[in-house]
N, C-alpha and C positions, 0 to 999 in steps of 0.2 A: 503492500499500500504506501500510495507517494505522500508526500507531506500534504499536500491539496486533497488529497481526497479524506485524508484524516480531521484534515480541518475542515470539510465540506460534511463529516458525517456528525463532527462535533456540534457543529452548527444545526443540525437536524434534531439531533439530539435533546439540546438546548430547548429549541421550539417547540418542538414536543412538551419538554416540563413546562412551558410556556402556556401552552395551548391548552392544558389539562392542571392548571395550578393548584384547586380546592382535590383532584385526584393524587395526584402527584405528592400534596402535601399528608394525606391521611396515609399514601402506600410507605414514606420513608419516616412515619413516625417512630416507629418500631427500632430502626437503626436509631433514630435519633436518643430514642432513650439508653436502648445499648450505650450506645458511645458515650452520650455523656454519662452514667452510671460509672464504665470504665475510666474513664478520665479522671471523674469528681476524688473518685474511691483513690486511686491511684496517687494524684495529688497528692490527698491529705494521707496517705502514708508515707507516702515519700518524705514530705518534709518532717513528719514524724519522727521516721528513721534516723535524717539528719539527726535531727535534737536529740533524739534518743543516745546517741553515737556523744555525740558532743556531752551529752551527760554523763557517760560512762568515762569519756578520756579526760571529764574534770576531777574523776576518783583516782586517775594516777595509770596508767595504761602498765605498770610494775609495782603496782598494788595491789595486795591479796587480804581478805581478810578468814581468818581462823571463828568459829561459830559451834556452839553446840548442836546445833539443830541444822538440817538443811535451809537455805535461803528459799524465799518466796512459795513455801508449803505450810500449810494450817499442822499447825501440832496435832491438834487433836485428830486428824487421819493420819497421823505417824505410825510406823511399829511401836509397839510396847519396848522393844530392846534399844529405838534408837529415842521415845521419851524419857528413858530411864538412865538416861547417861550422865555421866557426872560433870558437875558446872566447870566450867575453865575458873581456875584460880586467879585472882586480885593482880597476882605477882607474876604469871605467866610469862609478859610480854619481858618484863626484866630479866629473866631466867634468857629467852631465848637472844636477846641482845647480848648475855653473857657467855655462852656457849652458841653461838652459830655467828662464825669471821663471812659466810658469803651470802650476809644477809645485808643492807644499809643500813636497818633501822626497824624496831618493835615498837607497838607502844598499844596499849589496854584502853577501853574507853567503857562505858556504861552511861545507860539510857532512861532517864524517866521519861515517861508520856502517855497523854490520854489514852491511849488503844493499848495500855499495858493494863487500864484503870485505876492511873498513879493521876494526880491533879498538880498543878504546878502554877503558882498565880506571882506575878511579877509585878512591883507598884510604884512610885513617886510619885509623892505633893499630891493626892488625888488622883492619878493618873494610873490606870490597872490594867492589867494583860493577863488573860486565861489563857489555858491549853498551851503552854509555851513546852517545847520541848527540852529539858536541860539535860544535859551532857557533862559527865565528868569526864577530864580529858589530860594527858600526859604530853608537856612541850612537843612531843615527837610528833603527833598528830597533825601539824600541819606541815610538815614536812609526808608524812604520809601517804596523804589525802591532799592536794593542792588544791580543792576548793572552798580549803579552808584558809582564806585568804582576807588579810586583817587589813580593812580599808581605813582607819583611823586608828591612832592608837597601838596597841601592841596584842600581842596572843602571849599565853600563859609560860612562867619562865621559868625554868630549872627553880629558882629561888623558892616561885609562889608555889611551886608543888611539893618541895622540901619540908617547908614549914605551913602547908594547909592554910592559904593566906583566904581570905573570904573575898577574891577579886570573881569579876566575870569580864565575861565576852559576850556581847548582845550581837542579833542577827539586826537587820536593818529596819526590821518592820516592828521589832520592838522598841526599836531607839526612836524611831520618830514618832512612836505612840506615848512614850513617855516623855520624849524630847522634844517636842513639835519647835521649839523657838529657843531652842539651848542646846550648847555642846555637853553631851553626854558624857566627857570623860573625865573623870575623877569625880561625879556625883555620886554620891551612896542611895542605891536601891533596897528594899527589901522585896529579897527572895524567897518566897514559903514562908518567912516571918523574920530573918534574916537578914540583918545589914551586910551588902557585899557593895566593892566599889568597883565603877565601871572602867577597866582599863582598855577596853577596844573594841570596835563596830565592824564586824565584818564588812567584804566589799557586798551589794545587791548581786540578789542567784535571783537566776531565771528562774528557778522552781522546777518543779515536775510537773506538766498538764494544768496548770493553775494553783499547784500547789505552793505554802509558802517556801520550800523546803528551808536554807540557811539563814533566811530572812527571819525565821521563826525560833529560831535557835538559843537560848543562853549557855553558855560553857564556862566551866567551872573549875580549877585543880583537880585531879584524880583522887589524891589523899583526902582532902575536903567532902568531894563527893563522897567518900568510900565512910568518911566519918560520922557525916549528918545521915546517911541514909546506907547503916548497916543490914541492912534487911536484903539490901540486891545482891541478887544472885546470878542474875545472867549477866554476863562479861563479854567480850568482843575484842578481836585482837587482829590488827591492822600491821604489816610487816611490808617492808619493800625491798625489790633485789637491786643491786648496784646499776646502773647506767651500763655499764661493760660488763659486767658479770654475768653468769649464767642465769634464767630464770629457773630450770628446771633443779639445778642442783638447789639455789636456794629454799624452791616448793621442801625438794626433799630431804634438805636440811632442817627445818623446820617441823616436818613430819618426823621425822625419827626423834627428836628433841622434845615434842609433846608426848610423845609414844614410852619414850621412856621416863619422862616427867608424872607421867598418869598412869605408868604400870599399867601396859597394854600388852597382854600375852603375846608370843613372838608370833605366832600364827594369825591371830584373831582379828578382825578386821579395826580401823582407825574408831576411835569413839568422840571423835570430832568429824568436823568439814574444813575443808581450805576450798576459798569462794574465789574467783577470778572475778573483775567487774565487768566480763562479760555476761555472765549471768545472768544480768539484767539485759544483754540483747538474746540471749535465749530464751526468757521470757516474755518478752515483747513480742517476738515471731512467734512463739504459740498463740499469745493472744490476737493477733492478728490473721493466722494463717485462717482461724475459723470465718473472719470480715474478706478476705480474700477470695475464700469459698465461695462464700454465700451470694458474693459481689457477682462469678466471675460465674455462677446457676439464672440472678436475674442480669446480668447482659446476654447472655448466651439464647436465654428466654428472648428478650427483645427482638436481639439478631436475626432470629429463628423468625421469626412475627415478621420482621421487616423484610429477610428475603424472602419470605412466603409472598407478601404483600407485590415485591419487588417483582418475581416471577408472574403473579396474577397479573399487575396491569403490563408486561410485556407480554404476556400470552393474548392479550385482549386489543392490547397497539397489530399485532401479527392481524388479528381477524381483521380489524376496520382496515388495515392497509392492506388487505390481501391484494386488492386491485393495482397499488403502488408498486407491489413486489412482481406483479406479473409483468406490467411494463419494465421496469428496470430488466430483468429476465429478458424479455422481448428484446432488448439495445444491446445486449450486451454485457450486464452483469453478471459476476462468476457468482459460485455457490459462496463461496470465503468472503465476498465484497457484503454478500446481503449479512451473512454473520456477525461480521463486523461490526456493520453497521448497527444491529441490533443488541450488539453484546454493547458496544460504547454506550448507547442509551440507557442499559442497564447500569453500568458503571457509572455512569454521571448521573444518575438518580440516586445512585446507592453512595456515591462520595458525597454530592450535595445534603444529605441526609448526617453524612460522616462529619463534615466540615460545622455544620448545624449543630451535632454534639459535640466536638471539641471545642467549639466558641461557646457552650453553653457551660462544658464541665471546668475551664477556664474563667470563668464570669465567679461560676460557685464557690471554686479554689481562693479567689480573690474577697470573697464575701466571706467567705469561714474566717479565713486569715485576717481580715479585717475585724471582726467581730469578734474572734474569739483567738487572740495572740497565740494563746496557749496552743493551741492546733496550727502550727505553722505550714498549711499546705503548699506546695510547692508542684508548678505545673514542669515539668521536664519534655526538653526536646525528644528521649524517646517515647515516652506516651504518646505526642502529638502523631511522631513518626508510626508508630502502632495504630493509633487512631485512624492515619489513614489508610496504613496497608490492611486493618480489618473493612473497610468499607470497599476497598476495591476487590479483596477475595470475596465478601459479599457477592458483589455486582457481578464478578466474571461467574462464581458458585451458581447463584440461583439465575443469572441472566442466558447463561449456555443453553438451557433446553429452549427456552421461547426461541432466541436467535438459531438453534438448529432447525428447530420446525420452521420457521422461515423461509432459513436456505433451503429446506428442500420441499419446497410447493412446487407443485408441477405447474409450469408458466402458462402452459395453455387453459389447466383449472383456473389458477389464479384470474387470468384474463377474463375471464367469464363470469367469475363471482359477482355478486352484486349486494 
């Protein structure tokens, strides 16, 4: 087919669409729905994937966590042999720092929060903040987890820790609530009834899907935390591998040290968990897997309905233009020319639906990102290309049968058709 013939077939296809606007619009509705749903969900998930990866990176790519129970699981659903594991000890991190030369640092931290059934209240001169995440931490925590970056003042020092000083580092949301018009540094706040000096304020954290994150944290020295809340049993440890060190060697060294310290029998499984920050990514992928599957089903149904609509309208078009096909064959048009003409019409029809679907998907993604910044929907070029490819594939697949039927019409019978 020459360039002139291709342009002529395209113009005929567009003229057919213009002459049957309502019919064409209803025909491509299924394709519009299918492509719109694919583009919208893909944009949201792509944006969220990048967001989740950014949060994982903020935890430190060489940082690992030790906990008594597996992360991201309901403890009540775990087997009894896991639920009855011995608690991690308050001094385990200090032991790791002394006995594991292949790690950069290790630090213990503890948490009191409302989801553990605990309450924390912090106040200053009539201002009051509830549902605070209170964490006891050693100075090494800021080295192990880059997310704990102080924007004002300083982090907990070794002197604060060794002397169990009543000092606190606040998240931005807490600081803004307690000190809306003044500098919080050096002020005395009342935390769960006790006076603490504010020594620092964390940098603003984007949170996780709208949650406050570090913005809602109050952090005090670990020794002070342990002294004030002796009933705390659930401790966690963060340790890091050196920048130029072997990550696996560091993990193995920590595993062996904890097994010795906790007297785990030689052939018994570990009674603790070593967790990589990647567990958040794995958990997120599990959560989005069902959403992707559901979207795929909805999109497939929409595209199937749209494809059947394209086939139906093309069969009607073949019937309406039987005489035209006969004339074209009589003056020398080949089967391939007729087939290509109708195939191009079907493809143009489906691509029009695809273009509308991509546009609507992009608009929805933009609206979602504007109204809910915690869901950073982002339209990628990859999904635009896939949307176009899907539209072309639907047009070719469902348009081939009507096009082939038109190409195989007997010219004599077609000329006599009324």
